[in-house]
C-alpha positions in Angstrom: -7.4 16.8 -15.8 -5.1 18.0 -13.4 -4.1 16.3 -11.1 -1.4 17.5 -8.2 1.0 14.9 -6.5 1.6 14.8 -2.6 3.4 13.0 0.4 6.4 12.5 -1.7 10.1 13.9 -0.3 10.0 14.7 -4.9 11.7 14.0 -8.4 14.0 12.9 -9.6 16.9 11.2 -7.4 15.4 11.4 -4.5 16.2 8.7 -1.7 13.3 6.3 -1.1 10.4 3.8 -2.5 7.8 6.0 -2.6 9.3 8.5 -4.6 10.8 6.1 -7.2 7.6 5.4 -7.4 6.2 8.6 -8.1 9.4 9.2 -10.5 8.7 5.8 -12.8 4.8 6.7 -12.9 4.5 10.6 -13.0 6.3 11.4 -16.4 4.2 8.0 -18.3 1.1 10.2 -16.7 1.7 13.0 -18.5 2.4 11.0 -21.7 -1.7 9.6 -20.7 -2.4 13.4 -21.5 -2.6 14.4 -17.7 -1.3 17.5 -16.1 0.5 16.8 -13.8 2.0 18.3 -11.3 4.2 17.4 -8.1 4.8 19.3 -4.6 8.2 18.4 -3.4 9.4 19.5 -0.6 12.7 21.7 -0.1 14.8 20.4 1.6 15.3 17.4 -0.6 16.4 19.4 -3.4 19.9 19.1 -4.4 19.5 20.9 -7.9 22.2 24.0 -8.3 19.0 25.2 -10.3 16.0 23.6 -8.7 13.5 22.3 -11.1 10.7 24.2 -11.9 10.0 21.1 -14.6 11.1 17.5 -15.4 10.0 14.8 -18.1 6.5 17.1 -18.4 5.4 16.9 -14.9 5.7 20.5 -13.3 7.5 20.9 -9.8 6.4 23.5 -6.5 8.8 23.7 -4.4 7.6 24.1 -0.6 9.2 24.3 3.2 8.5 22.0 5.7 9.9 21.5 8.9 13.2 19.2 9.2 11.1 17.4 11.4 10.7 13.2 11.7 7.1 13.9 13.4 5.7 17.2 11.7 7.6 17.4 8.0 5.1 15.1 7.0 2.1 16.6 7.9 3.3 20.6 7.3 3.9 19.8 4.1 0.9 18.1 3.0 -1.5 21.3 4.8 0.5 23.2 2.3 0.2 21.2 -0.4 -4.0 20.5 -0.6 -3.9 24.5 -0.2 -1.3 25.0 -2.8 -3.7 22.6 -5.5 -6.8 24.4 -4.4 -4.9 27.4 -5.7 -3.9 25.7 -8.7 -7.9 24.6 -9.2 -6.6 21.5 -9.4 -9.2 18.4 -10.0 -7.9 15.9 -8.0 -4.8 15.8 -5.1 -2.9 11.7 -5.4 -2.2 11.7 -1.7 1.1 9.3 -1.4 1.3 7.3 2.2 -1.1 7.1 5.5 0.4 10.3 7.0 -0.2 12.9 4.6 -3.7 11.6 4.3 -4.5 12.2 7.7 -5.4 15.7 5.9 -7.8 13.6 3.7 -10.4 15.2 5.2 -9.6 18.9 5.1 -8.7 18.3 1.2 -12.1 16.7 0.6 -13.6 20.0 2.4 -12.2 22.6 0.0 -14.1 20.3 -2.7 -11.3 18.5 -4.0 -11.4 15.0 -5.7 -8.7 12.5 -3.7 -6.9 9.9 -4.4 -5.1 7.7 -1.2 -2.4 5.4 -2.7 -1.9 2.8 0.9 2.2 1.8 0.0 2.3 0.2 3.7 1.2 0.1 7.4 3.9 2.6 8.3 3.2 1.7 11.8 4.9 -0.9 11.4 7.9 0.5 11.4 10.2 0.6 14.5 11.5 4.0 13.9 7.6 5.4 16.0 6.9 5.8 18.9 3.4 5.1 20.8 2.1 8.9 19.2 3.5 8.8 15.9 2.1 5.1 15.6 -1.8 6.4 16.4 -1.0 8.9 14.4 -0.4 6.9 11.4 -3.3 4.1 12.2 -5.4 7.9 12.3 -4.0 8.3 8.6 -5.5 5.3 7.5 -8.7 4.8 8.7 -9.3 8.8 8.0 -7.6 8.7 4.2 -9.2 4.9 3.6 -12.8 6.5 4.9 -12.4 10.1 2.8 -10.7 9.4 -0.5 -12.6 9.0 -3.3 -10.4 6.0 -4.5 -7.6 3.9 -2.7 -4.9 2.8 -4.7 -3.3 -0.9 -2.8 0.2 -1.9 -4.1 -0.2 -5.4 -2.8 -3.1 -7.7 -1.8 -1.8 -7.8 2.0 -2.7 -4.2 2.0 -6.0 -4.5 0.4 -7.2 -7.2 3.2 -5.8 -5.2 6.0 -7.7 -1.9 4.9 -11.3 -4.3 4.8 -10.5 -5.7 7.9 -8.6 -2.5 9.6 -10.8 0.4 8.0 -13.9 -1.7 5.9 -13.2 0.1 3.1 -13.5 -2.4 0.3 -15.5 -0.3 -2.3 -13.7 1.7 -4.3 -10.4 0.4 -4.2 -8.3 -1.0 -6.5 -4.9 -3.2 -6.3 -1.9 -1.6 -8.3 1.7 -3.1 -7.9 5.0 -1.5 -7.9 7.1 -1.8 -11.2 10.6 -2.0 -12.1 11.9 -0.4 -15.7 13.9 -2.9 -17.9 16.9 -3.3 -16.3 20.5 -1.4 -17.4 22.7 -3.9 -17.9 26.1 -1.9 -17.9 29.7 -2.5 -16.2 31.8 0.6 -14.6 35.5 -0.4 -13.7 36.4 2.2 -12.0 33.6 2.3 -9.9 33.6 -0.9 -8.5 38.1 0.2 -8.6 36.8 2.1 -6.2 34.9 0.4 -3.9 37.1 -2.6 -3.7 35.2 -4.8 -5.4 34.8 -7.5 -8.0 32.4 -8.8 -10.5 29.9 -11.4 -9.0 32.1 -11.5 -6.1 29.6 -9.5 -3.3 26.3 -9.4 -1.8 24.0 -6.6 -2.1 22.2 -4.8 0.4 19.9 -2.2 -1.3 18.1 0.7 1.0 17.4 3.0 3.3 19.2 2.6 6.7 16.3 3.0 9.3 15.8 0.1 11.5 13.2 -1.8 9.9 15.1 -3.0 7.5 17.2 -4.8 9.5 20.1 -3.9 8.0 22.7 -5.2 11.1 21.1 -8.9 11.1 22.3 -8.8 6.8 25.9 -7.8 8.4 26.1 -10.1 11.7 25.0 -12.7 9.2 27.7 -11.6 6.7 30.4 -11.9 9.8 29.0 -15.5 11.0 30.2 -16.3 7.0 33.2 -14.9 6.9 34.7 -15.7 10.2 33.0 -19.5 9.8 35.5 -19.1 6.3 31.8 -20.8 4.6 32.2 -18.1 1.8 35.3 -17.6 -0.7 37.2 -14.6 1.2 37.2 -12.6 -1.9 33.5 -12.1 -1.2 32.6 -8.9 0.4 29.4 -6.9 1.5 28.3 -3.7 0.4 25.5 -1.6 1.8 23.9 0.9 -1.1 21.5 3.6 0.3 21.6 6.2 3.7 19.4 7.9 5.6 17.0 10.3 5.6 17.8 11.6 9.8 21.0 10.4 10.7 20.2 8.7 14.0 21.3 6.8 16.7 20.4 3.2 14.2 22.2 4.8 11.0 25.4 5.9 12.7 25.0 2.1 15.0 25.2 0.0 11.4 27.8 2.2 10.2 30.0 1.9 12.5 29.0 -1.8 12.5 29.5 -1.9 9.2 32.8 -0.6 8.8 34.3 -3.0 12.2 33.7 -6.1 9.4 35.1 -4.2 6.4 31.1 -3.7 4.9 31.4 -1.3 2.0 29.3 1.6 2.4 28.6 3.3 -0.9 26.1 6.1 0.7 23.3 7.1 -2.4 23.5 5.9 -5.2 21.7 6.0 -9.0 22.3 5.4 -12.4 25.1 4.0 -14.0 26.9 3.1 -10.1 23.8 1.2 -9.7 23.3 -0.5 -12.5 26.6 -1.9 -12.5 26.2 -3.0 -8.6 22.4 -4.6 -9.9 24.2 -6.4 -12.9 27.1 -8.0 -10.8 26.4 -8.9 -7.2 26.7 -12.0 -6.6 23.4 -12.0 -5.1 20.8 -9.0 -2.9 19.5 -9.9 0.1 16.3 -7.6 1.6 16.6 -8.6 5.2 13.5 -6.2 7.1 10.8 -6.9 9.1 8.3 -4.0 7.1 7.4 -3.3 3.6 4.5 -2.2 1.2 5.7 -4.4 -1.8 9.5 -3.8 -2.3 10.9 -2.0 -5.3 14.5 -2.6 -4.3 13.9 -6.4 -4.1 11.6 -6.2 -7.6 14.5 -4.4 -9.2 17.3 -6.4 -8.8 14.8 -9.2 -9.5 14.4 -7.4 -12.8 19.0 -8.3 -13.1 18.4 -11.9 -12.6 20.3 -12.4 -9.8 19.7 -14.8 -6.7 17.8 -13.1 -3.8 17.3 -13.5 -0.4 14.6 -12.0 1.3 12.4 -12.2 4.8 9.6 -13.8 4.9 7.1 -11.6 6.0 3.9 -11.2 4.0 4.8 -7.8 1.5 7.9 -10.6 0.2 6.2 -13.9 0.1 3.1 -11.7 -2.5 6.3 -11.6 -4.7 6.2 -15.4 -5.0 9.9 -16.3 -5.0 10.6 -20.2 -4.4 10.8 -21.1 -0.4 14.5 -21.1 -0.9 14.6 -17.3 -1.5 13.2 -16.8 1.3 14.2 -17.2 5.6 12.1 -16.9 9.0 12.0 -12.5 9.4 15.1 -12.1 12.4 16.9 -15.5 12.4 20.1 -14.6 11.2 21.7 -18.1 11.5 18.8 -18.5 8.7 19.9 -15.7 6.5 23.5 -16.6 6.9 22.7 -20.4 5.6 20.4 -18.3 2.5 23.3 -16.6 1.6 25.8 -19.0 1.9 23.3 -21.3 -0.5 23.4 -18.2 -2.5 26.7 -17.4 -3.0 27.6 -21.0 -4.2 25.4 -20.8 -6.5 26.8 -19.9 -10.3 23.4 -19.1 -12.2 21.6 -16.6 -12.9 18.0 -16.5 -11.9 14.6 -15.7 -14.3 12.0 -14.0 -13.0 8.6 -13.7 -14.2 8.3 -9.8 -13.7 5.2 -9.2 -16.6 3.0 -7.8 -13.6 5.0 -5.1 -12.5 5.4 -3.4 -15.7 5.0 0.7 -15.1 3.2 1.8 -18.4 0.1 -1.0 -17.0 0.9 0.6 -13.6 0.2 4.1 -15.1 -3.2 3.4 -17.3 -5.0 1.1 -14.2 -4.1 4.8 -12.3 -5.2 7.1 -15.2 -8.4 4.5 -14.8 -8.6 4.8 -11.4 -8.7 8.9 -11.7 -11.2 8.8 -13.7 -13.3 7.2 -11.6 -12.5 9.1 -8.8 -13.6 12.6 -10.5 -16.7 10.5 -12.2 -17.4 9.5 -8.7 -18.2 13.4 -8.0 -19.5 14.3 -10.8 -22.2 11.4 -9.3 -22.2 12.6 -5.6 
């Protein structure tokens, strides 16, 4: 079966939860016998010699304008046309915005699988028109996709209520790989941090992640001497589009002696996860956060906002705080920093090999359904 994947910026080593999802999933689908092609957005490619294949996944780069509003939809339009020209059996469209074009893909005779990664219209960065278009993308994707994958029960309930979609919907969680426990003394020296003496925030610098709340909570603890003076805050990540929020966050971070690493992967990231005092995700919007799951895989204490997607992971209540409550967040961080033991989380639901097999079953059902139709 030939499958074309779009709705992602691309793989490998491109920042974003959907990008991490595809980076882990697609090579595993190749191993299961699928012919997988991912259509990347050219402007995110940093390779000196752009890849045409990676871990068995075929790669095609297509241009799209650098625009928050139009980049994804124009790229998806071009990707659908490319999928048709390649003779794809199925196109897999990730996220709700690009699924505005699910009807167009069906009109061209393509089978469509949609993965709903979360209600993106709840993100703070979007205006009224963009939110309306994202909601329309959700509705059209749910109406026209042959099969819908959701990454949480929260989303499954949402599309049943909002879109009336209950048939041919499959819950497949996000996953995590086996943790790579390691140390990187040179990198820690470069950052001026010590093992076991820093709080880690790891995500994109966008408003709904609420990293400014994490900086404020850390400042409260420091000013009141509620945590050891040698504990620091490290923010790992960056933004796709530098804007007022990302600039203000970086300014606030520097004013509060917070360490900014930029976008990192591999040994640098693994070493930070290995030795963190705790990890914090204070976001107001998530689908099912890969970053939180990744931190949990290292068995470090985690603190998360009590939004439905985070609560679905099922942590003990001591790991959650009311979203937006900076004082409560400070309390939780203080508690975690006072502990001297690692956690032990049950991660069996988040196995990428199992997820690949579940996705394979969805592909087969989507194609079989079309034959029956």
